[in-house]
PDBQT receptor file of N, H, CA, C and O in Angstrom, charges set to zero:
ATOM      1  N   MET A   1       0.846  -1.165   0.000  1.00  0.00    +0.000 N 
ATOM      2  CA  MET A   1       0.000   0.000   0.000  1.00  0.00    +0.000 C 
ATOM      3  C   MET A   1       0.895   1.232   0.000  1.00  0.00    +0.000 C 
ATOM      4  O   MET A   1       1.808   1.346   0.818  1.00  0.00    +0.000 OA
ATOM      5  N   ASP A   2       0.637   2.126  -0.895  1.00  0.00    +0.000 N 
ATOM      6  H   ASP A   2      -0.105   2.034  -1.559  1.00  0.00    +0.000 HD
ATOM      7  CA  ASP A   2       1.420   3.353  -1.014  1.00  0.00    +0.000 C 
ATOM      8  C   ASP A   2       0.754   4.464  -0.208  1.00  0.00    +0.000 C 
ATOM      9  O   ASP A   2      -0.179   5.112  -0.681  1.00  0.00    +0.000 OA
ATOM     10  N   ARG A   3       1.238   4.674   1.002  1.00  0.00    +0.000 N 
ATOM     11  H   ARG A   3       1.997   4.147   1.387  1.00  0.00    +0.000 HD
ATOM     12  CA  ARG A   3       0.628   5.654   1.907  1.00  0.00    +0.000 C 
ATOM     13  C   ARG A   3       0.663   7.063   1.339  1.00  0.00    +0.000 C 
ATOM     14  O   ARG A   3      -0.315   7.804   1.441  1.00  0.00    +0.000 OA
ATOM     15  N   GLU A   4       1.784   7.432   0.743  1.00  0.00    +0.000 N 
ATOM     16  H   GLU A   4       2.578   6.830   0.660  1.00  0.00    +0.000 HD
ATOM     17  CA  GLU A   4       1.908   8.796   0.198  1.00  0.00    +0.000 C 
ATOM     18  C   GLU A   4       0.868   9.040  -0.885  1.00  0.00    +0.000 C 
ATOM     19  O   GLU A   4       0.255  10.106  -0.935  1.00  0.00    +0.000 OA
ATOM     20  N   LYS A   5       0.672   8.060  -1.744  1.00  0.00    +0.000 N 
ATOM     21  H   LYS A   5       1.170   7.194  -1.703  1.00  0.00    +0.000 HD
ATOM     22  CA  LYS A   5      -0.329   8.197  -2.803  1.00  0.00    +0.000 C 
ATOM     23  C   LYS A   5      -1.728   8.286  -2.200  1.00  0.00    +0.000 C 
ATOM     24  O   LYS A   5      -2.543   9.105  -2.625  1.00  0.00    +0.000 OA
ATOM     25  N   LEU A   6      -2.002   7.437  -1.205  1.00  0.00    +0.000 N 
ATOM     26  H   LEU A   6      -1.340   6.772  -0.860  1.00  0.00    +0.000 HD
ATOM     27  CA  LEU A   6      -3.317   7.470  -0.568  1.00  0.00    +0.000 C 
ATOM     28  C   LEU A   6      -3.577   8.796   0.134  1.00  0.00    +0.000 C 
ATOM     29  O   LEU A   6      -4.706   9.286   0.140  1.00  0.00    +0.000 OA
ATOM     30  N   LEU A   7      -2.544   9.373   0.723  1.00  0.00    +0.000 N 
ATOM     31  H   LEU A   7      -1.627   8.975   0.719  1.00  0.00    +0.000 HD
ATOM     32  CA  LEU A   7      -2.723  10.641   1.433  1.00  0.00    +0.000 C 
ATOM     33  C   LEU A   7      -2.997  11.815   0.491  1.00  0.00    +0.000 C 
ATOM     34  O   LEU A   7      -3.347  12.905   0.943  1.00  0.00    +0.000 OA
ATOM     35  N   GLN A   8      -2.841  11.599  -0.795  1.00  0.00    +0.000 N 
ATOM     36  H   GLN A   8      -2.557  10.713  -1.162  1.00  0.00    +0.000 HD
ATOM     37  CA  GLN A   8      -3.194  12.613  -1.781  1.00  0.00    +0.000 C 
ATOM     38  C   GLN A   8      -4.673  12.536  -2.161  1.00  0.00    +0.000 C 
ATOM     39  O   GLN A   8      -5.202  13.429  -2.822  1.00  0.00    +0.000 OA
ATOM     40  N   ASP A   9      -5.329  11.458  -1.736  1.00  0.00    +0.000 N 
ATOM     41  H   ASP A   9      -4.899  10.732  -1.199  1.00  0.00    +0.000 HD
ATOM     42  CA  ASP A   9      -6.749  11.239  -2.021  1.00  0.00    +0.000 C 
ATOM     43  C   ASP A   9      -7.586  11.956  -0.956  1.00  0.00    +0.000 C 
ATOM     44  O   ASP A   9      -7.479  11.661   0.234  1.00  0.00    +0.000 OA
ATOM     45  N   LYS A  10      -8.412  12.894  -1.397  1.00  0.00    +0.000 N 
ATOM     46  H   LYS A  10      -8.499  13.134  -2.364  1.00  0.00    +0.000 HD
ATOM     47  CA  LYS A  10      -9.234  13.696  -0.489  1.00  0.00    +0.000 C 
ATOM     48  C   LYS A  10     -10.118  12.813   0.398  1.00  0.00    +0.000 C 
ATOM     49  O   LYS A  10     -10.297  13.111   1.579  1.00  0.00    +0.000 OA
ATOM     50  N   GLU A  11     -10.665  11.743  -0.153  1.00  0.00    +0.000 N 
ATOM     51  H   GLU A  11     -10.519  11.501  -1.113  1.00  0.00    +0.000 HD
ATOM     52  CA  GLU A  11     -11.529  10.859   0.631  1.00  0.00    +0.000 C 
ATOM     53  C   GLU A  11     -10.755  10.171   1.758  1.00  0.00    +0.000 C 
ATOM     54  O   GLU A  11     -11.288   9.991   2.853  1.00  0.00    +0.000 OA
ATOM     55  N   VAL A  12      -9.529   9.795   1.502  1.00  0.00    +0.000 N 
ATOM     56  H   VAL A  12      -9.096   9.941   0.612  1.00  0.00    +0.000 HD
ATOM     57  CA  VAL A  12      -8.701   9.151   2.523  1.00  0.00    +0.000 C 
ATOM     58  C   VAL A  12      -8.400  10.138   3.643  1.00  0.00    +0.000 C 
ATOM     59  O   VAL A  12      -8.505   9.794   4.820  1.00  0.00    +0.000 OA
ATOM     60  N   VAL A  13      -8.031  11.350   3.288  1.00  0.00    +0.000 N 
ATOM     61  H   VAL A  13      -7.946  11.630   2.331  1.00  0.00    +0.000 HD
ATOM     62  CA  VAL A  13      -7.732  12.374   4.300  1.00  0.00    +0.000 C 
ATOM     63  C   VAL A  13      -8.975  12.653   5.138  1.00  0.00    +0.000 C 
ATOM     64  O   VAL A  13      -8.870  12.798   6.356  1.00  0.00    +0.000 OA
ATOM     65  N   GLU A  14     -10.139  12.731   4.518  1.00  0.00    +0.000 N 
ATOM     66  H   GLU A  14     -10.225  12.613   3.529  1.00  0.00    +0.000 HD
ATOM     67  CA  GLU A  14     -11.381  12.942   5.260  1.00  0.00    +0.000 C 
ATOM     68  C   GLU A  14     -11.644  11.778   6.212  1.00  0.00    +0.000 C 
ATOM     69  O   GLU A  14     -12.069  11.990   7.348  1.00  0.00    +0.000 OA
ATOM     70  N   GLU A  15     -11.397  10.565   5.760  1.00  0.00    +0.000 N 
ATOM     71  H   GLU A  15     -11.052  10.393   4.837  1.00  0.00    +0.000 HD
ATOM     72  CA  GLU A  15     -11.600   9.388   6.606  1.00  0.00    +0.000 C 
ATOM     73  C   GLU A  15     -10.640   9.402   7.799  1.00  0.00    +0.000 C 
ATOM     74  O   GLU A  15     -11.036   9.079   8.919  1.00  0.00    +0.000 OA
ATOM     75  N   ILE A  16      -9.404   9.769   7.563  1.00  0.00    +0.000 N 
ATOM     76  H   ILE A  16      -9.082  10.032   6.653  1.00  0.00    +0.000 HD
ATOM     77  CA  ILE A  16      -8.430   9.852   8.660  1.00  0.00    +0.000 C 
ATOM     78  C   ILE A  16      -8.833  10.953   9.638  1.00  0.00    +0.000 C 
ATOM     79  O   ILE A  16      -8.696  10.782  10.850  1.00  0.00    +0.000 OA
ATOM     80  N   ASN A  17      -9.321  12.065   9.136  1.00  0.00    +0.000 N 
ATOM     81  H   ASN A  17      -9.433  12.204   8.152  1.00  0.00    +0.000 HD
ATOM     82  CA  ASN A  17      -9.780  13.141  10.030  1.00  0.00    +0.000 C 
ATOM     83  C   ASN A  17     -10.970  12.693  10.877  1.00  0.00    +0.000 C 
ATOM     84  O   ASN A  17     -11.061  13.061  12.048  1.00  0.00    +0.000 OA
ATOM     85  N   ARG A  18     -11.878  11.909  10.307  1.00  0.00    +0.000 N 
ATOM     86  H   ARG A  18     -11.804  11.611   9.355  1.00  0.00    +0.000 HD
ATOM     87  CA  ARG A  18     -12.982  11.345  11.103  1.00  0.00    +0.000 C 
ATOM     88  C   ARG A  18     -12.431  10.406  12.175  1.00  0.00    +0.000 C 
ATOM     89  O   ARG A  18     -12.865  10.434  13.327  1.00  0.00    +0.000 OA
ATOM     90  N   HIS A  19     -11.473   9.580  11.774  1.00  0.00    +0.000 N 
ATOM     91  H   HIS A  19     -11.121   9.558  10.839  1.00  0.00    +0.000 HD
ATOM     92  CA  HIS A  19     -10.845   8.655  12.705  1.00  0.00    +0.000 C 
ATOM     93  C   HIS A  19     -10.135   9.424  13.825  1.00  0.00    +0.000 C 
ATOM     94  O   HIS A  19     -10.205   9.039  14.992  1.00  0.00    +0.000 OA
ATOM     95  N   LYS A  20      -9.456  10.506  13.460  1.00  0.00    +0.000 N 
ATOM     96  H   LYS A  20      -9.398  10.819  12.512  1.00  0.00    +0.000 HD
ATOM     97  CA  LYS A  20      -8.767  11.360  14.440  1.00  0.00    +0.000 C 
ATOM     98  C   LYS A  20      -9.762  11.926  15.453  1.00  0.00    +0.000 C 
ATOM     99  O   LYS A  20      -9.497  11.930  16.656  1.00  0.00    +0.000 OA
ATOM    100  N   TRP A  21     -10.896  12.400  14.965  1.00  0.00    +0.000 N 
ATOM    101  H   TRP A  21     -11.111  12.397  13.989  1.00  0.00    +0.000 HD
ATOM    102  CA  TRP A  21     -11.908  12.960  15.860  1.00  0.00    +0.000 C 
ATOM    103  C   TRP A  21     -12.402  11.891  16.831  1.00  0.00    +0.000 C 
ATOM    104  O   TRP A  21     -12.482  12.130  18.036  1.00  0.00    +0.000 OA
ATOM    105  N   LEU A  22     -12.735  10.702  16.301  1.00  0.00    +0.000 N 
ATOM    106  H   LEU A  22     -12.670  10.508  15.322  1.00  0.00    +0.000 HD
ATOM    107  CA  LEU A  22     -13.257   9.636  17.161  1.00  0.00    +0.000 C 
ATOM    108  C   LEU A  22     -12.233   9.200  18.211  1.00  0.00    +0.000 C 
ATOM    109  O   LEU A  22     -12.566   9.077  19.390  1.00  0.00    +0.000 OA
ATOM    110  N   LYS A  23     -11.000   8.968  17.789  1.00  0.00    +0.000 N 
ATOM    111  H   LYS A  23     -10.730   9.068  16.832  1.00  0.00    +0.000 HD
ATOM    112  CA  LYS A  23      -9.958   8.535  18.724  1.00  0.00    +0.000 C 
ATOM    113  C   LYS A  23      -9.679   9.623  19.765  1.00  0.00    +0.000 C 
ATOM    114  O   LYS A  23      -9.478   9.324  20.942  1.00  0.00    +0.000 OA
ATOM    115  N   SER A  24      -9.667  10.875  19.330  1.00  0.00    +0.000 N 
ATOM    116  H   SER A  24      -9.830  11.118  18.374  1.00  0.00    +0.000 HD
ATOM    117  CA  SER A  24      -9.430  11.991  20.247  1.00  0.00    +0.000 C 
ATOM    118  C   SER A  24     -10.544  12.084  21.277  1.00  0.00    +0.000 C 
ATOM    119  O   SER A  24     -10.276  12.330  22.453  1.00  0.00    +0.000 OA
ATOM    120  N   GLU A  25     -11.790  11.891  20.857  1.00  0.00    +0.000 N 
ATOM    121  H   GLU A  25     -12.008  11.690  19.902  1.00  0.00    +0.000 HD
ATOM    122  CA  GLU A  25     -12.911  11.899  21.789  1.00  0.00    +0.000 C 
ATOM    123  C   GLU A  25     -12.772  10.773  22.811  1.00  0.00    +0.000 C 
ATOM    124  O   GLU A  25     -13.088  10.953  23.987  1.00  0.00    +0.000 OA
ATOM    125  N   MET A  26     -12.301   9.619  22.361  1.00  0.00    +0.000 N 
ATOM    126  H   MET A  26     -12.044   9.473  21.406  1.00  0.00    +0.000 HD
ATOM    127  CA  MET A  26     -12.156   8.470  23.259  1.00  0.00    +0.000 C 
ATOM    128  C   MET A  26     -11.118   8.724  24.355  1.00  0.00    +0.000 C 
ATOM    129  O   MET A  26     -11.321   8.336  25.506  1.00  0.00    +0.000 OA
ATOM    130  N   VAL A  27     -10.016   9.372  24.000  1.00  0.00    +0.000 N 
ATOM    131  H   VAL A  27      -9.852   9.688  23.066  1.00  0.00    +0.000 HD
ATOM    132  CA  VAL A  27      -8.945   9.572  24.978  1.00  0.00    +0.000 C 
ATOM    133  C   VAL A  27      -9.017  10.924  25.686  1.00  0.00    +0.000 C 
ATOM    134  O   VAL A  27      -8.344  11.126  26.696  1.00  0.00    +0.000 OA
ATOM    135  N   GLY A  28      -9.823  11.849  25.168  1.00  0.00    +0.000 N 
ATOM    136  H   GLY A  28     -10.369  11.684  24.347  1.00  0.00    +0.000 HD
ATOM    137  CA  GLY A  28     -10.015  13.127  25.836  1.00  0.00    +0.000 C 
ATOM    138  C   GLY A  28      -9.057  14.231  25.436  1.00  0.00    +0.000 C 
ATOM    139  O   GLY A  28      -9.026  15.283  26.074  1.00  0.00    +0.000 OA
ATOM    140  N   TYR A  29      -8.273  14.006  24.387  1.00  0.00    +0.000 N 
ATOM    141  H   TYR A  29      -8.299  13.151  23.869  1.00  0.00    +0.000 HD
ATOM    142  CA  TYR A  29      -7.387  15.060  23.877  1.00  0.00    +0.000 C 
ATOM    143  C   TYR A  29      -7.108  14.795  22.399  1.00  0.00    +0.000 C 
ATOM    144  O   TYR A  29      -7.307  13.685  21.906  1.00  0.00    +0.000 OA
ATOM    145  N   ASP A  30      -6.652  15.818  21.714  1.00  0.00    +0.000 N 
ATOM    146  H   ASP A  30      -6.491  16.720  22.115  1.00  0.00    +0.000 HD
ATOM    147  CA  ASP A  30      -6.364  15.719  20.281  1.00  0.00    +0.000 C 
ATOM    148  C   ASP A  30      -5.123  14.851  20.068  1.00  0.00    +0.000 C 
ATOM    149  O   ASP A  30      -4.034  15.201  20.525  1.00  0.00    +0.000 OA
ATOM    150  N   ILE A  31      -5.286  13.718  19.375  1.00  0.00    +0.000 N 
ATOM    151  H   ILE A  31      -6.170  13.434  19.004  1.00  0.00    +0.000 HD
ATOM    152  CA  ILE A  31      -4.150  12.810  19.150  1.00  0.00    +0.000 C 
ATOM    153  C   ILE A  31      -3.278  13.252  17.983  1.00  0.00    +0.000 C 
ATOM    154  O   ILE A  31      -2.164  12.755  17.824  1.00  0.00    +0.000 OA
ATOM    155  N   GLY A  32      -3.764  14.171  17.175  1.00  0.00    +0.000 N 
ATOM    156  H   GLY A  32      -4.670  14.575  17.305  1.00  0.00    +0.000 HD
ATOM    157  CA  GLY A  32      -3.001  14.667  16.037  1.00  0.00    +0.000 C 
ATOM    158  C   GLY A  32      -3.205  13.813  14.788  1.00  0.00    +0.000 C 
ATOM    159  O   GLY A  32      -3.544  12.632  14.861  1.00  0.00    +0.000 OA
ATOM    160  N   PHE A  33      -2.988  14.446  13.653  1.00  0.00    +0.000 N 
ATOM    161  H   PHE A  33      -2.713  15.406  13.593  1.00  0.00    +0.000 HD
ATOM    162  CA  PHE A  33      -3.223  13.774  12.378  1.00  0.00    +0.000 C 
ATOM    163  C   PHE A  33      -2.261  12.608  12.168  1.00  0.00    +0.000 C 
ATOM    164  O   PHE A  33      -2.674  11.545  11.704  1.00  0.00    +0.000 OA
ATOM    165  N   ASP A  34      -0.995  12.792  12.499  1.00  0.00    +0.000 N 
ATOM    166  H   ASP A  34      -0.659  13.655  12.876  1.00  0.00    +0.000 HD
ATOM    167  CA  ASP A  34      -0.008  11.731  12.253  1.00  0.00    +0.000 C 
ATOM    168  C   ASP A  34      -0.326  10.456  13.026  1.00  0.00    +0.000 C 
ATOM    169  O   ASP A  34      -0.248   9.360  12.470  1.00  0.00    +0.000 OA
ATOM    170  N   ALA A  35      -0.682  10.587  14.290  1.00  0.00    +0.000 N 
ATOM    171  H   ALA A  35      -0.746  11.478  14.741  1.00  0.00    +0.000 HD
ATOM    172  CA  ALA A  35      -1.029   9.411  15.100  1.00  0.00    +0.000 C 
ATOM    173  C   ALA A  35      -2.305   8.764  14.573  1.00  0.00    +0.000 C 
ATOM    174  O   ALA A  35      -2.409   7.539  14.508  1.00  0.00    +0.000 OA
ATOM    175  N   ALA A  36      -3.265   9.589  14.202  1.00  0.00    +0.000 N 
ATOM    176  H   ALA A  36      -3.181  10.584  14.255  1.00  0.00    +0.000 HD
ATOM    177  CA  ALA A  36      -4.519   9.056  13.659  1.00  0.00    +0.000 C 
ATOM    178  C   ALA A  36      -4.273   8.332  12.342  1.00  0.00    +0.000 C 
ATOM    179  O   ALA A  36      -4.836   7.265  12.099  1.00  0.00    +0.000 OA
ATOM    180  N   ALA A  37      -3.433   8.914  11.494  1.00  0.00    +0.000 N 
ATOM    181  H   ALA A  37      -2.976   9.782  11.691  1.00  0.00    +0.000 HD
ATOM    182  CA  ALA A  37      -3.128   8.282  10.212  1.00  0.00    +0.000 C 
ATOM    183  C   ALA A  37      -2.428   6.944  10.417  1.00  0.00    +0.000 C 
ATOM    184  O   ALA A  37      -2.764   5.958   9.761  1.00  0.00    +0.000 OA
ATOM    185  N   GLU A  38      -1.473   6.909  11.311  1.00  0.00    +0.000 N 
ATOM    186  H   GLU A  38      -1.201   7.710  11.844  1.00  0.00    +0.000 HD
ATOM    187  CA  GLU A  38      -0.756   5.658  11.584  1.00  0.00    +0.000 C 
ATOM    188  C   GLU A  38      -1.717   4.578  12.063  1.00  0.00    +0.000 C 
ATOM    189  O   GLU A  38      -1.671   3.444  11.585  1.00  0.00    +0.000 OA
ATOM    190  N   ASP A  39      -2.584   4.926  13.002  1.00  0.00    +0.000 N 
ATOM    191  H   ASP A  39      -2.622   5.847  13.391  1.00  0.00    +0.000 HD
ATOM    192  CA  ASP A  39      -3.562   3.966  13.510  1.00  0.00    +0.000 C 
ATOM    193  C   ASP A  39      -4.524   3.531  12.414  1.00  0.00    +0.000 C 
ATOM    194  O   ASP A  39      -4.837   2.345  12.302  1.00  0.00    +0.000 OA
ATOM    195  N   TRP A  40      -4.996   4.470  11.608  1.00  0.00    +0.000 N 
ATOM    196  H   TRP A  40      -4.743   5.433  11.700  1.00  0.00    +0.000 HD
ATOM    197  CA  TRP A  40      -5.934   4.158  10.527  1.00  0.00    +0.000 C 
ATOM    198  C   TRP A  40      -5.288   3.236   9.503  1.00  0.00    +0.000 C 
ATOM    199  O   TRP A  40      -5.906   2.264   9.068  1.00  0.00    +0.000 OA
ATOM    200  N   PHE A  41      -4.050   3.531   9.111  1.00  0.00    +0.000 N 
ATOM    201  H   PHE A  41      -3.548   4.321   9.464  1.00  0.00    +0.000 HD
ATOM    202  CA  PHE A  41      -3.364   2.674   8.145  1.00  0.00    +0.000 C 
ATOM    203  C   PHE A  41      -3.162   1.266   8.700  1.00  0.00    +0.000 C 
ATOM    204  O   PHE A  41      -3.322   0.285   7.974  1.00  0.00    +0.000 OA
ATOM    205  N   GLN A  42      -2.819   1.165   9.960  1.00  0.00    +0.000 N 
ATOM    206  H   GLN A  42      -2.689   1.962  10.549  1.00  0.00    +0.000 HD
ATOM    207  CA  GLN A  42      -2.577  -0.150  10.563  1.00  0.00    +0.000 C 
ATOM    208  C   GLN A  42      -3.853  -0.964  10.728  1.00  0.00    +0.000 C 
ATOM    209  O   GLN A  42      -3.835  -2.184  10.566  1.00  0.00    +0.000 OA
ATOM    210  N   ASN A  43      -4.961  -0.300  11.049  1.00  0.00    +0.000 N 
ATOM    211  H   ASN A  43      -4.975   0.691  11.181  1.00  0.00    +0.000 HD
ATOM    212  CA  ASN A  43      -6.161  -1.029  11.446  1.00  0.00    +0.000 C 
ATOM    213  C   ASN A  43      -7.331  -0.996  10.468  1.00  0.00    +0.000 C 
ATOM    214  O   ASN A  43      -8.169  -1.898  10.487  1.00  0.00    +0.000 OA
ATOM    215  N   TYR A  44      -7.407   0.018   9.620  1.00  0.00    +0.000 N 
ATOM    216  H   TYR A  44      -6.727   0.751   9.604  1.00  0.00    +0.000 HD
ATOM    217  CA  TYR A  44      -8.608   0.170   8.807  1.00  0.00    +0.000 C 
ATOM    218  C   TYR A  44      -8.375   0.373   7.311  1.00  0.00    +0.000 C 
ATOM    219  O   TYR A  44      -9.303   0.203   6.520  1.00  0.00    +0.000 OA
ATOM    220  N   ALA A  45      -7.184   0.725   6.916  1.00  0.00    +0.000 N 
ATOM    221  H   ALA A  45      -6.429   0.863   7.558  1.00  0.00    +0.000 HD
ATOM    222  CA  ALA A  45      -6.931   1.110   5.521  1.00  0.00    +0.000 C 
ATOM    223  C   ALA A  45      -7.262  -0.001   4.531  1.00  0.00    +0.000 C 
ATOM    224  O   ALA A  45      -7.922   0.253   3.524  1.00  0.00    +0.000 OA
ATOM    225  N   CYS A  46      -6.819  -1.216   4.797  1.00  0.00    +0.000 N 
ATOM    226  H   CYS A  46      -6.283  -1.422   5.615  1.00  0.00    +0.000 HD
ATOM    227  CA  CYS A  46      -7.058  -2.298   3.831  1.00  0.00    +0.000 C 
ATOM    228  C   CYS A  46      -8.545  -2.525   3.588  1.00  0.00    +0.000 C 
ATOM    229  O   CYS A  46      -8.976  -2.676   2.445  1.00  0.00    +0.000 OA
ATOM    230  N   ALA A  47      -9.319  -2.549   4.655  1.00  0.00    +0.000 N 
ATOM    231  H   ALA A  47      -8.969  -2.426   5.584  1.00  0.00    +0.000 HD
ATOM    232  CA  ALA A  47     -10.763  -2.749   4.495  1.00  0.00    +0.000 C 
ATOM    233  C   ALA A  47     -11.388  -1.578   3.741  1.00  0.00    +0.000 C 
ATOM    234  O   ALA A  47     -12.243  -1.773   2.878  1.00  0.00    +0.000 OA
ATOM    235  N   TRP A  48     -10.955  -0.354   4.074  1.00  0.00    +0.000 N 
ATOM    236  H   TRP A  48     -10.260  -0.195   4.776  1.00  0.00    +0.000 HD
ATOM    237  CA  TRP A  48     -11.508   0.827   3.404  1.00  0.00    +0.000 C 
ATOM    238  C   TRP A  48     -11.144   0.824   1.920  1.00  0.00    +0.000 C 
ATOM    239  O   TRP A  48     -11.994   1.069   1.063  1.00  0.00    +0.000 OA
ATOM    240  N   ILE A  49      -9.890   0.547   1.630  1.00  0.00    +0.000 N 
ATOM    241  H   ILE A  49      -9.200   0.348   2.326  1.00  0.00    +0.000 HD
ATOM    242  CA  ILE A  49      -9.411   0.526   0.241  1.00  0.00    +0.000 C 
ATOM    243  C   ILE A  49     -10.166  -0.520  -0.564  1.00  0.00    +0.000 C 
ATOM    244  O   ILE A  49     -10.609  -0.254  -1.681  1.00  0.00    +0.000 OA
ATOM    245  N   THR A  50     -10.310  -1.701   0.003  1.00  0.00    +0.000 N 
ATOM    246  H   THR A  50      -9.951  -1.917   0.910  1.00  0.00    +0.000 HD
ATOM    247  CA  THR A  50     -11.029  -2.777  -0.687  1.00  0.00    +0.000 C 
ATOM    248  C   THR A  50     -12.478  -2.384  -0.929  1.00  0.00    +0.000 C 
ATOM    249  O   THR A  50     -13.006  -2.575  -2.025  1.00  0.00    +0.000 OA
ATOM    250  N   HIS A  51     -13.115  -1.839   0.088  1.00  0.00    +0.000 N 
ATOM    251  H   HIS A  51     -12.687  -1.684   0.978  1.00  0.00    +0.000 HD
ATOM    252  CA  HIS A  51     -14.526  -1.444  -0.032  1.00  0.00    +0.000 C 
ATOM    253  C   HIS A  51     -14.717  -0.356  -1.085  1.00  0.00    +0.000 C 
ATOM    254  O   HIS A  51     -15.706  -0.371  -1.818  1.00  0.00    +0.000 OA
ATOM    255  N   HIS A  52     -13.799   0.567  -1.162  1.00  0.00    +0.000 N 
ATOM    256  H   HIS A  52     -12.996   0.579  -0.566  1.00  0.00    +0.000 HD
ATOM    257  CA  HIS A  52     -13.923   1.692  -2.103  1.00  0.00    +0.000 C 
ATOM    258  C   HIS A  52     -13.213   1.437  -3.427  1.00  0.00    +0.000 C 
ATOM    259  O   HIS A  52     -13.102   2.334  -4.263  1.00  0.00    +0.000 OA
ATOM    260  N   ASN A  53     -12.738   0.220  -3.611  1.00  0.00    +0.000 N 
ATOM    261  H   ASN A  53     -12.828  -0.509  -2.931  1.00  0.00    +0.000 HD
ATOM    262  CA  ASN A  53     -12.078  -0.161  -4.864  1.00  0.00    +0.000 C 
ATOM    263  C   ASN A  53     -10.968   0.803  -5.253  1.00  0.00    +0.000 C 
ATOM    264  O   ASN A  53     -10.878   1.227  -6.405  1.00  0.00    +0.000 OA
ATOM    265  N   LYS A  54     -10.125   1.147  -4.288  1.00  0.00    +0.000 N 
ATOM    266  H   LYS A  54     -10.198   0.803  -3.352  1.00  0.00    +0.000 HD
ATOM    267  CA  LYS A  54      -9.052   2.112  -4.544  1.00  0.00    +0.000 C 
ATOM    268  C   LYS A  54      -7.800   1.455  -5.121  1.00  0.00    +0.000 C 
ATOM    269  O   LYS A  54      -6.870   2.156  -5.520  1.00  0.00    +0.000 OA
ATOM    270  N   ASP A  55      -7.758   0.146  -5.171  1.00  0.00    +0.000 N 
ATOM    271  H   ASP A  55      -8.513  -0.424  -4.847  1.00  0.00    +0.000 HD
ATOM    272  CA  ASP A  55      -6.637  -0.513  -5.832  1.00  0.00    +0.000 C 
ATOM    273  C   ASP A  55      -7.175  -1.641  -6.695  1.00  0.00    +0.000 C 
ATOM    274  O   ASP A  55      -8.306  -2.093  -6.512  1.00  0.00    +0.000 OA
ATOM    275  N   LYS A  56      -6.380  -2.080  -7.610  1.00  0.00    +0.000 N 
ATOM    276  H   LYS A  56      -5.462  -1.714  -7.758  1.00  0.00    +0.000 HD
ATOM    277  CA  LYS A  56      -6.818  -3.105  -8.561  1.00  0.00    +0.000 C 
ATOM    278  C   LYS A  56      -6.595  -4.516  -8.029  1.00  0.00    +0.000 C 
ATOM    279  O   LYS A  56      -7.227  -5.461  -8.500  1.00  0.00    +0.000 OA
ATOM    280  N   GLY A  57      -5.716  -4.663  -7.066  1.00  0.00    +0.000 N 
ATOM    281  H   GLY A  57      -5.203  -3.895  -6.683  1.00  0.00    +0.000 HD
ATOM    282  CA  GLY A  57      -5.445  -5.977  -6.507  1.00  0.00    +0.000 C 
ATOM    283  C   GLY A  57      -5.851  -6.021  -5.045  1.00  0.00    +0.000 C 
ATOM    284  O   GLY A  57      -6.599  -5.174  -4.559  1.00  0.00    +0.000 OA
ATOM    285  N   LYS A  58      -5.346  -7.015  -4.371  1.00  0.00    +0.000 N 
ATOM    286  H   LYS A  58      -4.738  -7.704  -4.767  1.00  0.00    +0.000 HD
ATOM    287  CA  LYS A  58      -5.631  -7.118  -2.945  1.00  0.00    +0.000 C 
ATOM    288  C   LYS A  58      -4.774  -6.123  -2.183  1.00  0.00    +0.000 C 
ATOM    289  O   LYS A  58      -3.648  -5.814  -2.571  1.00  0.00    +0.000 OA
ATOM    290  N   CYS A  59      -5.329  -5.638  -1.107  1.00  0.00    +0.000 N 
ATOM    291  H   CYS A  59      -6.244  -5.889  -0.791  1.00  0.00    +0.000 HD
ATOM    292  CA  CYS A  59      -4.613  -4.684  -0.276  1.00  0.00    +0.000 C 
ATOM    293  C   CYS A  59      -3.474  -5.385   0.452  1.00  0.00    +0.000 C 
ATOM    294  O   CYS A  59      -3.659  -6.449   1.042  1.00  0.00    +0.000 OA
ATOM    295  N   LYS A  60      -2.303  -4.779   0.402  1.00  0.00    +0.000 N 
ATOM    296  H   LYS A  60      -2.153  -3.914  -0.077  1.00  0.00    +0.000 HD
ATOM    297  CA  LYS A  60      -1.127  -5.309   1.077  1.00  0.00    +0.000 C 
ATOM    298  C   LYS A  60      -0.674  -4.303   2.112  1.00  0.00    +0.000 C 
ATOM    299  O   LYS A  60      -0.522  -3.118   1.814  1.00  0.00    +0.000 OA
ATOM    300  N   LYS A  61      -0.459  -4.771   3.319  1.00  0.00    +0.000 N 
ATOM    301  H   LYS A  61      -0.581  -5.733   3.561  1.00  0.00    +0.000 HD
ATOM    302  CA  LYS A  61       0.007  -3.877   4.384  1.00  0.00    +0.000 C 
ATOM    303  C   LYS A  61       1.461  -3.550   4.214  1.00  0.00    +0.000 C 
ATOM    304  O   LYS A  61       2.026  -2.809   5.019  1.00  0.00    +0.000 OA
TER     305      LYS A  61
């Protein structure tokens, strides 16, 4: 998975920002975009990419 390419996709950035908001609400402080992006890529990116058909093959971590 090419993170840099994905981060150029407006939908991916919006999804990470939603994830950032949710995680920040859970812990009670702003976790920041970088931490949210890292967590999102590790835990949710493959499922999101597959669901939105953002790659032609299977998602690889």
